[in-house]
C-alpha positions in Angstrom: 14.1 -25.2 4.1 12.2 -21.9 3.7 9.7 -21.2 6.4 6.1 -21.3 5.2 3.9 -18.7 7.0 0.4 -19.6 8.1 -1.3 -16.3 9.1 -2.2 -16.4 12.8 -3.3 -14.1 15.6 -2.2 -10.5 15.4 1.2 -10.1 17.0 1.5 -6.3 17.3 -0.3 -4.8 20.3 -2.4 -2.0 18.9 -5.4 -0.2 20.4 -7.0 2.2 17.9 -10.3 2.7 19.8 -11.7 6.0 18.8 -9.5 6.5 15.8 -10.6 6.8 12.2 -8.5 5.2 9.5 -8.6 5.2 5.7 -7.2 2.5 3.5 -7.1 2.6 -0.3 -7.1 -0.4 -2.6 -9.0 -2.2 0.2 -11.1 -4.7 -1.8 -8.3 -7.2 -2.0 -4.7 -8.1 -1.2 -2.6 -5.9 1.1 -5.4 -3.2 1.4 -7.9 -5.8 2.6 -5.5 -7.2 5.1 -4.7 -3.7 6.4 -8.3 -2.7 6.7 -9.2 -5.8 8.7 -6.1 -5.4 10.9 -6.9 -1.8 11.8 -10.6 -2.6 12.4 -9.6 -5.5 14.7 -7.6 -2.9 16.7 -10.8 -0.9 17.2 -10.6 1.8 14.5 -13.4 2.9 12.2 -12.0 2.3 8.8 -13.0 4.1 5.6 -12.2 1.6 2.8 -11.7 2.9 -0.7 -11.6 0.9 -4.0 -13.1 1.2 -7.4 -14.4 -2.4 -6.9 -17.7 -1.7 -5.1 -18.6 -5.4 -5.0 -15.3 -6.2 -3.3 -15.8 -3.5 -0.7 -19.3 -4.9 0.1 -17.8 -8.4 0.5 -15.1 -7.0 2.8 -17.8 -5.2 4.9 -19.7 -8.4 5.2 -16.6 -10.3 6.2 -15.8 -7.8 9.0 -19.2 -8.1 10.5 -18.5 -5.6 13.3 -19.7 -2.5 11.5 -16.2 -1.0 11.6 -15.7 -0.7 7.8 -17.3 2.1 5.8 -17.1 1.4 2.0 -16.4 4.3 -0.4 -16.2 3.2 -4.0 -13.9 5.7 -5.9 -12.0 5.7 -9.1 -8.7 7.4 -8.2 -7.6 7.9 -11.8 -10.0 10.6 -12.7 -10.4 14.2 -11.6 -13.8 13.7 -9.8 -12.4 10.7 -7.9 -9.3 12.7 -6.8 -11.5 15.6 -5.5 -13.6 13.1 -3.6 -10.5 11.5 -2.2 -9.2 14.7 -0.7 -12.6 15.4 0.9 -12.9 11.9 2.2 -9.4 12.1 3.9 -10.5 15.0 6.1 -11.1 13.8 9.6 -8.9 10.7 9.5 -6.2 9.9 12.1 -4.5 7.1 10.1 -4.0 7.0 6.3 -2.8 3.9 4.5 -2.1 4.7 0.8 -2.1 1.3 -0.8 -4.0 1.4 -4.1 -1.9 0.2 -7.0 -1.8 -1.3 -10.5 0.8 -2.7 -12.8 1.6 -2.9 -16.5 4.7 -4.7 -17.8 5.9 -3.4 -21.1 9.2 -2.2 -22.7 9.5 1.6 -22.6 9.2 1.9 -26.3 5.9 0.0 -26.2 4.5 1.5 -23.0 1.2 3.4 -23.8 1.5 7.0 -22.6 -2.0 7.0 -21.4 -1.3 4.0 -19.2 1.9 5.6 -17.8 -0.2 8.7 -16.9 -3.0 6.5 -15.3 -0.6 4.6 -13.1 1.2 7.7 -11.9 -2.2 9.3 -11.1 -3.3 6.3 -9.1 0.0 5.6 -7.2 1.4 9.1 -6.8 -1.1 11.9 -7.3 -3.9 10.1 -5.4 -1.7 9.6 -2.3 -0.8 13.3 -2.5 -4.5 14.2 -2.5 -5.3 11.9 0.4 -2.3 13.3 2.4 -3.3 16.9 1.6 -6.9 16.2 2.8 -5.8 14.4 6.0 -3.1 16.7 7.3 -5.2 19.6 8.6 -7.0 17.5 11.3 -3.8 15.6 12.1 -2.0 18.8 12.7 -4.8 20.3 14.8 -4.9 17.3 17.1 -1.1 16.8 17.2 -1.2 13.2 16.1 -1.3 11.3 12.9 0.0 8.2 11.1 0.6 8.0 7.4 1.8 4.7 5.9 2.5 4.5 2.2 2.6 1.0 0.7 5.6 1.4 -1.6 7.5 -1.6 -2.9 10.9 -3.0 -3.2 10.6 -1.2 -6.6 10.5 2.1 -4.7 14.1 1.2 -3.8 15.3 -0.8 -6.8 14.3 -0.7 -10.5 13.3 -3.6 -12.7 13.0 -3.7 -16.5 9.7 -3.3 -18.2 8.0 -1.5 -15.2 8.7 2.2 -16.0 5.4 3.5 -14.7 5.3 1.4 -11.5 8.9 2.1 -10.6 8.6 5.8 -11.3 5.4 6.0 -9.2 6.9 4.2 -6.3 10.1 6.2 -6.3 7.9 9.3 -6.3 5.9 8.0 -3.4 9.1 7.5 -1.4 9.9 11.1 -2.0 6.4 12.3 -1.1 6.5 10.3 2.1 9.8 11.8 3.2 8.6 15.4 2.5 5.5 14.6 4.5 7.6 13.4 7.4 9.7 16.6 7.4 6.7 18.8 7.4 4.7 16.8 9.8 7.3 16.2 12.5 6.6 19.2 14.6 2.8 18.3 14.5 3.1 14.8 15.8 2.5 13.2 12.4 4.7 10.4 11.1 5.0 9.3 7.5 6.7 6.1 6.4 6.8 3.7 3.5 6.5 -0.1 3.7 8.4 -1.7 0.9 7.2 -5.3 0.2 8.7 -7.7 -2.3 6.3 -9.9 -4.2 3.1 -10.5 -2.2 0.5 -13.1 -2.7 -2.1 -10.8 -4.2 -4.3 -10.5 -7.4 -1.9 -7.8 -8.6 1.1 -10.2 -8.5 -0.9 -13.0 -10.1 -1.7 -10.7 -13.1 1.9 -9.6 -13.2 3.1 -13.2 -13.5 0.9 -13.6 -16.5 2.2 -10.3 -18.0 5.9 -11.2 -17.3 5.4 -14.6 -18.9 4.1 -13.0 -22.1 6.9 -10.3 -22.1 9.7 -12.9 -21.7 8.1 -15.8 -23.6 8.5 -18.2 -20.7 6.1 -20.2 -18.5 4.4 -18.7 -15.4 6.3 -21.1 -13.1 9.6 -19.9 -14.5 8.5 -16.3 -14.0 8.0 -17.0 -10.2 11.3 -18.9 -9.8 13.6 -17.1 -12.2 12.3 -13.5 -12.1 10.1 -12.7 -9.1 12.2 -14.6 -6.5 15.5 -14.4 -8.3 16.8 -11.6 -6.0 15.1 -12.7 -2.8 17.1 -14.8 -0.3 13.7 -16.1 1.0 12.2 -18.2 -1.7 8.5 -17.6 -1.1 5.9 -15.0 -1.7 5.1 -12.6 1.1 1.6 -12.8 2.7 -0.7 -9.8 2.9 -1.1 -10.3 6.7 2.7 -9.9 7.1 2.5 -6.5 5.5 -0.5 -5.5 7.6 1.5 -6.3 10.8 4.2 -4.0 9.7 1.6 -1.3 9.1 0.2 -1.9 12.5 3.6 -1.4 14.2 4.0 2.0 12.4 0.6 3.1 13.9 1.6 2.3 17.5 2.6 4.9 20.1 6.0 3.2 20.4 6.7 4.0 16.7 6.4 7.8 17.2 10.1 8.3 16.5 10.0 6.2 13.3 9.3 8.7 10.5 10.7 9.5 7.0 11.9 6.0 6.5 11.3 3.0 4.4 10.8 -0.5 5.9 11.7 -3.2 3.4 9.9 -6.5 3.6 11.9 -8.0 0.8 13.5 -11.3 1.9 17.0 -9.6 1.7 16.5 -8.4 -1.9 18.0 -5.0 -1.1 20.9 -6.7 0.9 22.6 -7.4 -2.5 
């Protein structure tokens, strides 16, 4: 029987007192879990999302004054410029913001392809570009890019998402090579399907694309390649991110950590 996870106390020992972190896509899902995890470790966390109401709700939930909301649209030029400025002075950067659209290539709107690549590849580049100068100056920094199993494997009907995540893997590796002599690590975390609003919307899109029920999408498509037949929880991803921010992870850089239930073991 597959183990069912009930999120419990934080398992990774992490003290980020005095550190400043930045988490994108923080209003829900993985970003929300990462923001709360880093705040619980003592960091001041700049939380970024275009959902201003979601950021305010997150700030209220934290209650400790550690979360600083910054509503930004990372798909337009003004938002990207603001992102680079906001990243200055951060010690930890978690690039998580993402979106999905499921369509065959011949039906994929070019403007949506461009929008998704801007959000999931250009925006992380701009955040990294803004964060590196201080990280280099102080000789310490942690960059964690929330990639996906689709950064390592392709799936049909997801041309923009797969392209963006493969690009993010490359950006992360280049950052690791350039940052190594400055004490800056850069890694990707590659989850399979996580219990988030993004996945819930994707289930609906996949059902429409394949003409099948949403239950069949979960069992026959989402979990088809996973040996573990359950969705991943956001808190599990946040614990992986926490480990990569520890002192003990200083030699882990330029790599990708799959959280995929043995999907990539095939």
